[in-house]
C-alpha positions in Angstrom: 0.8 -3.5 19.1 0.8 -6.7 21.1 3.2 -9.7 21.2 5.3 -10.2 18.0 3.1 -8.0 15.7 4.4 -5.3 13.4 2.3 -2.4 12.1 3.4 -1.2 8.7 2.4 1.4 6.1 2.3 0.2 2.5 2.0 3.1 0.1 -1.0 2.8 -2.3 -0.4 1.0 -5.5 0.6 3.1 -8.4 -1.4 2.9 -11.6 0.2 1.5 -14.7 3.9 0.6 -14.6 6.5 -0.5 -17.1 8.8 -3.5 -16.8 12.5 -3.1 -17.4 12.0 -4.3 -21.0 9.4 -1.6 -21.6 6.2 -3.7 -21.4 3.2 -1.7 -20.0 1.6 -3.6 -17.1 -1.9 -2.3 -16.3 -3.0 -1.5 -12.7 -5.6 -4.3 -12.8 -3.0 -7.0 -13.4 -2.4 -9.2 -10.3 1.1 -10.6 -10.0 1.1 -13.7 -7.9 4.0 -14.7 -5.7 5.3 -11.2 -5.6 6.7 -9.8 -2.3 6.0 -6.2 -1.2 7.8 -3.5 0.7 6.3 -1.5 3.6 7.6 0.9 6.3 7.3 -0.1 9.9 5.3 2.4 12.1 4.8 0.3 15.2 6.2 -2.8 16.8 5.0 -5.1 19.7 7.0 -5.7 22.8 8.3 -9.1 21.7 9.6 -8.0 18.3 13.4 -8.4 18.5 15.0 -7.5 15.1 12.7 -4.8 13.6 12.5 -1.1 14.6 10.1 1.7 13.7 11.2 3.3 10.5 12.6 0.1 8.9 11.5 -1.0 5.5 10.4 -4.7 5.5 9.8 -7.2 2.7 6.8 -9.5 3.1 4.3 -11.7 1.3 1.1 -9.7 0.7 -0.9 -12.9 1.4 0.4 -13.1 4.9 -1.1 -9.9 6.3 -4.1 -8.4 7.9 -5.3 -5.0 6.8 -6.6 -2.3 9.1 -7.7 1.3 8.7 -6.6 3.9 11.2 -7.9 7.4 10.9 -8.5 7.0 7.2 -5.1 5.5 6.4 -4.7 1.8 5.5 -2.0 -0.2 7.3 -1.0 -3.9 7.4 -0.4 -6.0 10.5 2.3 -8.7 10.2 3.9 -11.2 12.5 7.6 -10.8 12.8 8.1 -14.3 11.5 6.3 -13.4 8.3 8.8 -10.7 7.4 11.4 -12.0 4.9 13.9 -9.2 5.0 14.7 -5.8 6.5 16.3 -3.2 4.2 19.1 -1.1 5.6 21.2 1.7 4.2 24.8 1.1 3.3 27.1 1.8 6.3 29.7 3.9 4.5 27.0 6.4 3.5 26.6 5.3 -0.1 23.3 5.2 -1.9 20.9 2.3 -2.3 19.3 -0.2 0.0 21.0 -3.5 0.9 19.5 -6.6 2.4 
């Protein structure tokens, strides 16, 4: 990776899903303005606050897709990442922003 670019793996979209209220949402439904999570697998030399293995939150419209050895990855700029998830320091469960 060059400059401030981040290479991340976004797991393939699941099929149908249910909302918290129990409404079935089909896989073909596009939800606009929804942020997505991905796991960082590579960072450029000018990336300061993100490391390999971090989970990052980004806007799916601000990305470039690339296929490497049959797997699909996304390339993001560091400035396009909205948050980095980290585990609780005291060893509890869950992710915290």
